[in-house]
Biopython code that builds the backbone (N, CA, C, O; Angstrom):
import numpy as np
from Bio.PDB.StructureBuilder import StructureBuilder

atoms = [
    (1, "UNK", "N", (0.855, -1.176, -0.005)),
    (1, "UNK", "CA", (0.002, -0.001, -0.005)),
    (1, "UNK", "C", (0.892, 1.234, -0.002)),
    (1, "UNK", "O", (1.806, 1.367, 0.811)),
    (2, "UNK", "N", (0.600, 2.124, -0.929)),
    (2, "UNK", "CA", (1.330, 3.387, -1.011)),
    (2, "UNK", "C", (0.485, 4.485, -0.415)),
    (2, "UNK", "O", (-0.737, 4.497, -0.561)),
    (3, "UNK", "N", (1.149, 5.411, 0.259)),
    (3, "UNK", "CA", (0.475, 6.582, 0.807)),
    (3, "UNK", "C", (1.041, 7.810, 0.081)),
    (3, "UNK", "O", (2.235, 8.101, 0.156)),
    (4, "UNK", "N", (0.159, 8.514, -0.616)),
    (4, "UNK", "CA", (0.575, 9.685, -1.388)),
    (4, "UNK", "C", (-0.321, 10.872, -1.059)),
    (4, "UNK", "O", (-1.488, 10.713, -0.699)),
    (5, "UNK", "N", (0.252, 12.061, -1.190)),
    (5, "UNK", "CA", (-0.573, 13.255, -1.001)),
    (5, "UNK", "C", (-1.416, 13.468, -2.254)),
    (5, "UNK", "O", (-1.096, 12.957, -3.327)),
    (6, "UNK", "N", (-2.475, 14.214, -2.104)),
    (6, "UNK", "CA", (-3.339, 14.520, -3.241)),
    (6, "UNK", "C", (-2.533, 15.258, -4.298)),
    (6, "UNK", "O", (-2.732, 15.026, -5.490)),
    (7, "UNK", "N", (-1.646, 16.123, -3.898)),
    (7, "UNK", "CA", (-0.815, 16.865, -4.837)),
    (7, "UNK", "C", (0.070, 15.920, -5.651)),
    (7, "UNK", "O", (0.182, 16.075, -6.867)),
    (8, "UNK", "N", (0.699, 14.941, -4.990)),
    (8, "UNK", "CA", (1.534, 13.967, -5.689)),
    (8, "UNK", "C", (0.705, 13.188, -6.713)),
    (8, "UNK", "O", (1.146, 12.965, -7.840)),
    (9, "UNK", "N", (-0.483, 12.784, -6.313)),
    (9, "UNK", "CA", (-1.334, 12.020, -7.214)),
    (9, "UNK", "C", (-1.757, 12.885, -8.399)),
    (9, "UNK", "O", (-1.764, 12.412, -9.535)),
    (10, "UNK", "N", (-2.108, 14.137, -8.150)),
    (10, "UNK", "CA", (-2.513, 15.023, -9.227)),
    (10, "UNK", "C", (-1.389, 15.222, -10.232)),
    (10, "UNK", "O", (-1.641, 15.279, -11.436)),
    (11, "UNK", "N", (-0.173, 15.328, -9.765)),
    (11, "UNK", "CA", (0.982, 15.569, -10.656)),
    (11, "UNK", "C", (1.369, 14.337, -11.460)),
    (11, "UNK", "O", (1.905, 14.455, -12.562)),
    (12, "UNK", "N", (1.101, 13.157, -10.913)),
    (12, "UNK", "CA", (1.540, 11.905, -11.558)),
    (12, "UNK", "C", (0.376, 10.920, -11.709)),
    (12, "UNK", "O", (0.549, 9.712, -11.542)),
    (13, "UNK", "N", (-0.791, 11.440, -12.021)),
    (13, "UNK", "CA", (-1.996, 10.633, -12.017)),
    (13, "UNK", "C", (-1.871, 9.386, -12.902)),
    (13, "UNK", "O", (-2.225, 8.289, -12.471)),
    (14, "UNK", "N", (-1.383, 9.540, -14.105)),
    (14, "UNK", "CA", (-1.260, 8.404, -15.014)),
    (14, "UNK", "C", (-0.337, 7.332, -14.445)),
    (14, "UNK", "O", (-0.646, 6.144, -14.534)),
    (15, "UNK", "N", (0.777, 7.729, -13.869)),
    (15, "UNK", "CA", (1.727, 6.794, -13.280)),
    (15, "UNK", "C", (1.104, 6.086, -12.062)),
    (15, "UNK", "O", (1.322, 4.893, -11.852)),
    (16, "UNK", "N", (0.339, 6.826, -11.277)),
    (16, "UNK", "CA", (-0.333, 6.243, -10.111)),
    (16, "UNK", "C", (-1.348, 5.198, -10.586)),
    (16, "UNK", "O", (-1.434, 4.115, -10.009)),
    (17, "UNK", "N", (-2.108, 5.512, -11.622)),
    (17, "UNK", "CA", (-3.078, 4.553, -12.152)),
    (17, "UNK", "C", (-2.370, 3.302, -12.681)),
    (17, "UNK", "O", (-2.886, 2.192, -12.555)),
    (18, "UNK", "N", (-1.197, 3.485, -13.268)),
    (18, "UNK", "CA", (-0.425, 2.332, -13.742)),
    (18, "UNK", "C", (-0.036, 1.416, -12.579)),
    (18, "UNK", "O", (-0.088, 0.192, -12.701)),
    (19, "UNK", "N", (0.355, 2.019, -11.448)),
    (19, "UNK", "CA", (0.734, 1.215, -10.279)),
    (19, "UNK", "C", (-0.463, 0.428, -9.766)),
    (19, "UNK", "O", (-0.355, -0.751, -9.430)),
    (20, "UNK", "N", (-1.616, 1.112, -9.712)),
    (20, "UNK", "CA", (-2.828, 0.426, -9.222)),
    (20, "UNK", "C", (-3.202, -0.715, -10.162)),
    (20, "UNK", "O", (-3.541, -1.807, -9.709)),
    (21, "UNK", "N", (-3.142, -0.471, -11.445)),
    (21, "UNK", "CA", (-3.537, -1.491, -12.415)),
    (21, "UNK", "C", (-2.499, -2.607, -12.558)),
    (21, "UNK", "O", (-2.836, -3.784, -12.430)),
    (22, "UNK", "N", (-1.264, -2.252, -12.817)),
    (22, "UNK", "CA", (-0.220, -3.224, -13.106)),
    (22, "UNK", "C", (0.217, -3.996, -11.872)),
    (22, "UNK", "O", (0.303, -5.224, -11.901)),
    (23, "UNK", "N", (0.493, -3.279, -10.789)),
    (23, "UNK", "CA", (1.015, -3.908, -9.579)),
    (23, "UNK", "C", (-0.075, -4.330, -8.598)),
    (23, "UNK", "O", (0.203, -4.936, -7.563)),
    (24, "UNK", "N", (-1.352, -3.991, -8.950)),
    (24, "UNK", "CA", (-2.491, -4.343, -8.091)),
    (24, "UNK", "C", (-2.292, -3.785, -6.680)),
    (24, "UNK", "O", (-2.640, -4.427, -5.689)),
    (25, "UNK", "N", (-1.728, -2.581, -6.612)),
    (25, "UNK", "CA", (-1.400, -1.969, -5.318)),
    (25, "UNK", "C", (-2.423, -0.899, -4.967)),
    (25, "UNK", "O", (-2.830, -0.103, -5.814)),
    (26, "UNK", "N", (-2.824, -0.896, -3.716)),
    (26, "UNK", "CA", (-3.751, 0.108, -3.193)),
    (26, "UNK", "C", (-2.977, 1.396, -2.922)),
    (26, "UNK", "O", (-1.850, 1.363, -2.430)),
    (27, "UNK", "N", (-3.595, 2.526, -3.248)),
    (27, "UNK", "CA", (-2.965, 3.827, -2.986)),
    (27, "UNK", "C", (-3.894, 4.632, -2.084)),
    (27, "UNK", "O", (-5.077, 4.797, -2.382)),
    (28, "UNK", "N", (-3.353, 5.125, -0.994)),
    (28, "UNK", "CA", (-4.104, 5.946, -0.037)),
    (28, "UNK", "C", (-3.775, 7.401, -0.319)),
    (28, "UNK", "O", (-2.603, 7.768, -0.397)),
    (29, "UNK", "N", (-4.810, 8.245, -0.474)),
    (29, "UNK", "CA", (-4.615, 9.657, -0.721)),
    (29, "UNK", "C", (-4.786, 10.439, 0.596)),
    (29, "UNK", "O", (-5.747, 10.250, 1.342)),
    (30, "UNK", "N", (-3.833, 11.302, 0.836)),
    (30, "UNK", "CA", (-3.787, 12.059, 2.077)),
    (30, "UNK", "C", (-3.776, 13.554, 1.757)),
    (30, "UNK", "O", (-3.071, 13.998, 0.851)),
    (31, "UNK", "N", (-4.558, 14.318, 2.501)),
    (31, "UNK", "CA", (-4.547, 15.779, 2.409)),
    (31, "UNK", "C", (-4.512, 16.333, 3.829)),
    (31, "UNK", "O", (-5.344, 15.977, 4.664)),
    (32, "UNK", "N", (-3.559, 17.192, 4.092)),
    (32, "UNK", "CA", (-3.379, 17.787, 5.425)),
    (32, "UNK", "C", (-3.251, 16.700, 6.489)),
    (32, "UNK", "O", (-3.867, 16.786, 7.551)),
    (33, "UNK", "N", (-2.452, 15.686, 6.198)),
    (33, "UNK", "CA", (-2.193, 14.545, 7.079)),
    (33, "UNK", "C", (-3.458, 13.757, 7.473)),
    (33, "UNK", "O", (-3.500, 13.099, 8.512)),
    (34, "UNK", "N", (-4.471, 13.844, 6.623)),
    (34, "UNK", "CA", (-5.701, 13.116, 6.884)),
    (34, "UNK", "C", (-6.031, 12.272, 5.645)),
    (34, "UNK", "O", (-6.032, 12.776, 4.522)),
    (35, "UNK", "N", (-6.310, 10.987, 5.867)),
    (35, "UNK", "CA", (-6.693, 10.099, 4.762)),
    (35, "UNK", "C", (-8.046, 10.530, 4.234)),
    (35, "UNK", "O", (-9.000, 10.667, 4.999)),
    (36, "UNK", "N", (-8.134, 10.744, 2.923)),
    (36, "UNK", "CA", (-9.407, 11.177, 2.353)),
    (36, "UNK", "C", (-9.968, 10.203, 1.317)),
    (36, "UNK", "O", (-11.163, 10.233, 1.022)),
    (37, "UNK", "N", (-9.110, 9.335, 0.763)),
    (37, "UNK", "CA", (-9.623, 8.404, -0.242)),
    (37, "UNK", "C", (-8.625, 7.265, -0.446)),
    (37, "UNK", "O", (-7.467, 7.342, -0.036)),
    (38, "UNK", "N", (-9.110, 6.214, -1.089)),
    (38, "UNK", "CA", (-8.255, 5.060, -1.459)),
    (38, "UNK", "C", (-8.530, 4.713, -2.911)),
    (38, "UNK", "O", (-9.677, 4.701, -3.358)),
    (39, "UNK", "N", (-7.477, 4.435, -3.628)),
    (39, "UNK", "CA", (-7.600, 3.871, -4.960)),
    (39, "UNK", "C", (-7.301, 2.398, -4.827)),
    (39, "UNK", "O", (-6.194, 2.014, -4.449)),
    (40, "UNK", "N", (-8.273, 1.579, -5.132)),
    (40, "UNK", "CA", (-8.168, 0.138, -4.947)),
    (40, "UNK", "C", (-8.319, -0.529, -6.296)),
    (40, "UNK", "O", (-9.230, -0.190, -7.052)),
    (41, "UNK", "N", (-7.432, -1.485, -6.620)),
    (41, "UNK", "CA", (-7.558, -2.159, -7.909)),
    (41, "UNK", "C", (-8.876, -2.921, -7.986)),
    (41, "UNK", "O", (-9.351, -3.479, -6.997)),
    (42, "UNK", "N", (-9.450, -2.931, -9.175)),
    (42, "UNK", "CA", (-10.671, -3.678, -9.423)),
    (42, "UNK", "C", (-10.390, -5.165, -9.265)),
    (42, "UNK", "O", (-9.324, -5.640, -9.654)),
    (43, "UNK", "N", (-11.334, -5.898, -8.700)),
    (43, "UNK", "CA", (-11.119, -7.338, -8.567)),
    (43, "UNK", "C", (-10.975, -7.953, -9.953)),
    (43, "UNK", "O", (-11.574, -7.499, -10.928)),
    (44, "UNK", "N", (-10.176, -8.981, -10.004)),
    (44, "UNK", "CA", (-9.989, -9.646, -11.286)),
    (44, "UNK", "C", (-11.291, -10.328, -11.697)),
    (44, "UNK", "O", (-12.109, -10.708, -10.859)),
    (45, "UNK", "N", (-11.458, -10.473, -13.011)),
    (45, "UNK", "CA", (-12.649, -11.127, -13.519)),
    (45, "UNK", "C", (-12.655, -12.576, -13.111)),
    (45, "UNK", "O", (-11.617, -13.237, -13.101)),
    (46, "UNK", "N", (-13.831, -13.065, -12.775)),
    (46, "UNK", "CA", (-13.949, -14.473, -12.404)),
    (46, "UNK", "C", (-14.987, -15.115, -13.299)),
    (46, "UNK", "O", (-15.964, -14.483, -13.701)),
    (47, "UNK", "N", (-14.764, -16.361, -13.599)),
    (47, "UNK", "CA", (-15.789, -17.089, -14.333)),
    (47, "UNK", "C", (-16.823, -17.618, -13.344)),
    (47, "UNK", "O", (-16.642, -17.511, -12.131)),
    (48, "UNK", "N", (-17.893, -18.180, -13.859)),
    (48, "UNK", "CA", (-18.999, -18.627, -13.006)),
    (48, "UNK", "C", (-18.547, -19.683, -12.017)),
    (48, "UNK", "O", (-19.000, -19.693, -10.873)),
    (49, "UNK", "N", (-17.656, -20.576, -12.440)),
    (49, "UNK", "CA", (-17.187, -21.633, -11.551)),
    (49, "UNK", "C", (-16.402, -21.062, -10.373)),
    (49, "UNK", "O", (-16.544, -21.542, -9.248)),
    (50, "UNK", "N", (-15.574, -20.041, -10.615)),
    (50, "UNK", "CA", (-14.827, -19.412, -9.514)),
    (50, "UNK", "C", (-15.761, -18.695, -8.556)),
    (50, "UNK", "O", (-15.573, -18.764, -7.342)),
    (51, "UNK", "N", (-16.756, -18.013, -9.083)),
    (51, "UNK", "CA", (-17.730, -17.312, -8.227)),
    (51, "UNK", "C", (-18.487, -18.342, -7.399)),
    (51, "UNK", "O", (-18.673, -18.164, -6.195)),
    (52, "UNK", "N", (-18.923, -19.422, -8.048)),
    (52, "UNK", "CA", (-19.645, -20.474, -7.336)),
    (52, "UNK", "C", (-18.773, -21.064, -6.233)),
    (52, "UNK", "O", (-19.257, -21.321, -5.131)),
    (53, "UNK", "N", (-17.490, -21.280, -6.523)),
    (53, "UNK", "CA", (-16.569, -21.815, -5.502)),
    (53, "UNK", "C", (-16.463, -20.894, -4.298)),
    (53, "UNK", "O", (-16.431, -21.351, -3.155)),
    (54, "UNK", "N", (-16.407, -19.581, -4.564)),
    (54, "UNK", "CA", (-16.353, -18.627, -3.454)),
    (54, "UNK", "C", (-17.631, -18.689, -2.629)),
    (54, "UNK", "O", (-17.579, -18.654, -1.400)),
    (55, "UNK", "N", (-18.778, -18.782, -3.299)),
    (55, "UNK", "CA", (-20.059, -18.877, -2.591)),
    (55, "UNK", "C", (-20.119, -20.167, -1.778)),
    (55, "UNK", "O", (-20.513, -20.167, -0.611)),
    (56, "UNK", "N", (-19.721, -21.259, -2.414)),
    (56, "UNK", "CA", (-19.793, -22.570, -1.751)),
    (56, "UNK", "C", (-19.022, -22.577, -0.441)),
    (56, "UNK", "O", (-19.463, -23.189, 0.531)),
    (57, "UNK", "N", (-17.875, -21.904, -0.401)),
    (57, "UNK", "CA", (-17.062, -21.875, 0.823)),
    (57, "UNK", "C", (-17.744, -21.095, 1.957)),
    (57, "UNK", "O", (-17.325, -21.202, 3.110)),
    (58, "UNK", "N", (-18.776, -20.321, 1.652)),
    (58, "UNK", "CA", (-19.457, -19.547, 2.698)),
    (58, "UNK", "C", (-20.625, -20.291, 3.305)),
    (58, "UNK", "O", (-21.191, -19.844, 4.302)),
    (59, "UNK", "N", (-21.003, -21.437, 2.714)),
    (59, "UNK", "CA", (-22.167, -22.159, 3.163)),
    (59, "UNK", "C", (-21.836, -23.150, 4.269)),
    (59, "UNK", "O", (-20.728, -23.681, 4.338)),
    (60, "UNK", "N", (-22.820, -23.389, 5.135)),
    (60, "UNK", "CA", (-22.645, -24.436, 6.134)),
    (60, "UNK", "C", (-22.775, -25.782, 5.405)),
    (60, "UNK", "O", (-23.253, -25.831, 4.272)),
    (61, "UNK", "N", (-22.353, -26.863, 6.052)),
    (61, "UNK", "CA", (-22.318, -28.185, 5.406)),
    (61, "UNK", "C", (-23.686, -28.636, 4.897)),
    (61, "UNK", "O", (-23.793, -29.177, 3.797)),
    (62, "UNK", "N", (-24.709, -28.418, 5.679)),
    (62, "UNK", "CA", (-26.057, -28.867, 5.291)),
    (62, "UNK", "C", (-26.522, -28.128, 4.035)),
    (62, "UNK", "O", (-27.043, -28.749, 3.108)),
    (63, "UNK", "N", (-26.341, -26.841, 4.001)),
    (63, "UNK", "CA", (-26.774, -26.060, 2.836)),
    (63, "UNK", "C", (-25.941, -26.409, 1.612)),
    (63, "UNK", "O", (-26.470, -26.504, 0.504)),
    (64, "UNK", "N", (-24.634, -26.601, 1.808)),
    (64, "UNK", "CA", (-23.768, -26.960, 0.680)),
    (64, "UNK", "C", (-24.185, -28.285, 0.091)),
    (64, "UNK", "O", (-24.250, -28.420, -1.131)),
    (65, "UNK", "N", (-24.469, -29.266, 0.924)),
    (65, "UNK", "CA", (-24.914, -30.570, 0.427)),
    (65, "UNK", "C", (-26.243, -30.469, -0.299)),
    (65, "UNK", "O", (-26.443, -31.117, -1.326)),
    (66, "UNK", "N", (-27.157, -29.657, 0.230)),
    (66, "UNK", "CA", (-28.448, -29.473, -0.420)),
    (66, "UNK", "C", (-28.271, -28.824, -1.793)),
    (66, "UNK", "O", (-28.969, -29.175, -2.744)),
    (67, "UNK", "N", (-27.353, -27.895, -1.892)),
    (67, "UNK", "CA", (-27.075, -27.226, -3.163)),
    (67, "UNK", "C", (-26.503, -28.235, -4.174)),
    (67, "UNK", "O", (-26.914, -28.258, -5.334)),
    (68, "UNK", "N", (-25.578, -29.044, -3.735)),
    (68, "UNK", "CA", (-24.988, -30.063, -4.606)),
    (68, "UNK", "C", (-26.075, -31.017, -5.089)),
    (68, "UNK", "O", (-26.123, -31.360, -6.271)),
    (69, "UNK", "N", (-26.936, -31.441, -4.189)),
    (69, "UNK", "CA", (-28.011, -32.372, -4.564)),
    (69, "UNK", "C", (-28.982, -31.729, -5.559)),
    (69, "UNK", "O", (-29.422, -32.391, -6.499)),
    (70, "UNK", "N", (-29.320, -30.460, -5.366)),
    (70, "UNK", "CA", (-30.211, -29.759, -6.290)),
    (70, "UNK", "C", (-29.577, -29.672, -7.684)),
    (70, "UNK", "O", (-30.263, -29.828, -8.694)),
    (71, "UNK", "N", (-28.300, -29.429, -7.727)),
    (71, "UNK", "CA", (-27.599, -29.369, -9.025)),
    (71, "UNK", "C", (-27.589, -30.744, -9.686)),
    (71, "UNK", "O", (-27.816, -30.851, -10.891)),
    (72, "UNK", "N", (-27.328, -31.791, -8.913)),
    (72, "UNK", "CA", (-27.334, -33.163, -9.452)),
    (72, "UNK", "C", (-28.715, -33.531, -10.044)),
    (72, "UNK", "O", (-28.805, -34.088, -11.138)),
    (73, "UNK", "N", (-29.776, -33.206, -9.298)),
    (73, "UNK", "CA", (-31.115, -33.520, -9.772)),
    (73, "UNK", "C", (-31.432, -32.771, -11.059)),
    (73, "UNK", "O", (-32.035, -33.318, -11.983)),
    (74, "UNK", "N", (-31.012, -31.505, -11.101)),
    (74, "UNK", "CA", (-31.280, -30.685, -12.287)),
    (74, "UNK", "C", (-30.537, -31.267, -13.487)),
    (74, "UNK", "O", (-31.087, -31.319, -14.587)),
    (75, "UNK", "N", (-29.297, -31.705, -13.289)),
    (75, "UNK", "CA", (-28.517, -32.284, -14.388)),
    (75, "UNK", "C", (-29.155, -33.573, -14.893)),
    (75, "UNK", "O", (-29.070, -33.878, -16.082)),
    (76, "UNK", "N", (-29.788, -34.327, -14.010)),
    (76, "UNK", "CA", (-30.435, -35.590, -14.392)),
    (76, "UNK", "C", (-31.828, -35.354, -14.935)),
    (76, "UNK", "O", (-32.516, -36.307, -15.301)),
    (77, "UNK", "N", (-32.262, -34.096, -14.997)),
    (77, "UNK", "CA", (-33.580, -33.765, -15.513)),
    (77, "UNK", "C", (-34.700, -34.048, -14.550)),
    (77, "UNK", "O", (-35.851, -34.201, -14.959)),
    (78, "UNK", "N", (-34.379, -34.121, -13.260)),
    (78, "UNK", "CA", (-35.405, -34.439, -12.251)),
    (78, "UNK", "C", (-35.841, -33.207, -11.478)),
    (78, "UNK", "O", (-36.272, -33.325, -10.331)),
    (79, "UNK", "N", (-35.741, -32.049, -12.068)),
    (79, "UNK", "CA", (-36.124, -30.846, -11.367)),
    (79, "UNK", "C", (-35.032, -30.424, -10.404)),
    (79, "UNK", "O", (-33.854, -30.425, -10.761)),
    (80, "UNK", "N", (-35.398, -30.073, -9.222)),
    (80, "UNK", "CA", (-34.425, -29.625, -8.237)),
    (80, "UNK", "C", (-34.187, -28.129, -8.352)),
    (80, "UNK", "O", (-33.130, -27.689, -8.804)),
    (81, "UNK", "N", (-35.170, -27.362, -7.944)),
    (81, "UNK", "CA", (-35.063, -25.909, -8.055)),
    (81, "UNK", "C", (-34.226, -25.360, -6.919)),
    (81, "UNK", "O", (-34.289, -25.843, -5.788)),
    (82, "UNK", "N", (-33.451, -24.353, -7.233)),
    (82, "UNK", "CA", (-32.644, -23.707, -6.205)),
    (82, "UNK", "C", (-33.514, -23.052, -5.142)),
    (82, "UNK", "O", (-33.066, -22.817, -4.019)),
    (83, "UNK", "N", (-34.769, -22.758, -5.504)),
    (83, "UNK", "CA", (-35.684, -22.144, -4.522)),
    (83, "UNK", "C", (-35.991, -23.109, -3.371)),
    (83, "UNK", "O", (-36.492, -22.689, -2.328)),
    (84, "UNK", "N", (-35.698, -24.374, -3.552)),
    (84, "UNK", "CA", (-35.938, -25.374, -2.494)),
    (84, "UNK", "C", (-34.916, -25.248, -1.380)),
    (84, "UNK", "O", (-35.124, -25.787, -0.292)),
    (85, "UNK", "N", (-33.823, -24.554, -1.624)),
    (85, "UNK", "CA", (-32.750, -24.466, -0.658)),
    (85, "UNK", "C", (-33.065, -23.447, 0.419)),
    (85, "UNK", "O", (-33.733, -22.440, 0.182)),
    (86, "UNK", "N", (-32.568, -23.737, 1.598)),
    (86, "UNK", "CA", (-32.706, -22.802, 2.720)),
    (86, "UNK", "C", (-31.727, -21.639, 2.513)),
    (86, "UNK", "O", (-30.585, -21.863, 2.111)),
    (87, "UNK", "N", (-32.154, -20.420, 2.779)),
    (87, "UNK", "CA", (-31.273, -19.258, 2.700)),
    (87, "UNK", "C", (-30.329, -19.301, 3.887)),
    (87, "UNK", "O", (-30.779, -19.180, 5.026)),
    (88, "UNK", "N", (-29.004, -19.472, 3.650)),
    (88, "UNK", "CA", (-28.065, -19.616, 4.766)),
    (88, "UNK", "C", (-27.894, -18.338, 5.585)),
    (88, "UNK", "O", (-27.344, -18.370, 6.685)),
    (89, "UNK", "N", (-28.369, -17.213, 5.044)),
    (89, "UNK", "CA", (-28.217, -15.966, 5.792)),
    (89, "UNK", "C", (-29.441, -15.665, 6.664)),
    (89, "UNK", "O", (-29.425, -14.724, 7.458)),
    (90, "UNK", "N", (-30.491, -16.458, 6.515)),
    (90, "UNK", "CA", (-31.650, -16.330, 7.397)),
    (90, "UNK", "C", (-31.365, -17.146, 8.663)),
    (90, "UNK", "O", (-31.127, -18.351, 8.586)),
    (91, "UNK", "N", (-31.387, -16.522, 9.766)),
    (91, "UNK", "CA", (-31.075, -17.215, 11.025)),
    (91, "UNK", "C", (-32.334, -17.602, 11.743)),
    (91, "UNK", "O", (-32.272, -18.194, 12.820)),
]
sb = StructureBuilder()
sb.init_structure("model")
sb.init_model(0)
sb.init_chain("A")
sb.init_seg("    ")
for serial, (resi, resn, name, xyz) in enumerate(atoms, 1):
    if name == "N":
        sb.init_residue(resn, " ", resi, " ")
    sb.init_atom(name, np.array(xyz, "f"), 0.0, 1.0, " ", f" {name:<3s}", serial, name[0])
structure = sb.get_structure()
């Protein structure tokens, strides 16, 4: 993480954007010794399988197994709607 003044960023904006994009580095902007903003690299693009993997890791075991079963049933043409699954964020 780089810490730069607003003036430094204004003078070298293109170079700062290159650092954020190329090096995937966060840049903190400071004015009068106070943090006022952050430039954060955009998350890398993910395909559906990667997004699904991230979601799957957030589920409890019971919900994850139910999701897997619903997908299996759907692949076999036996229905299995995702609406049948319990919302893991409802407590």
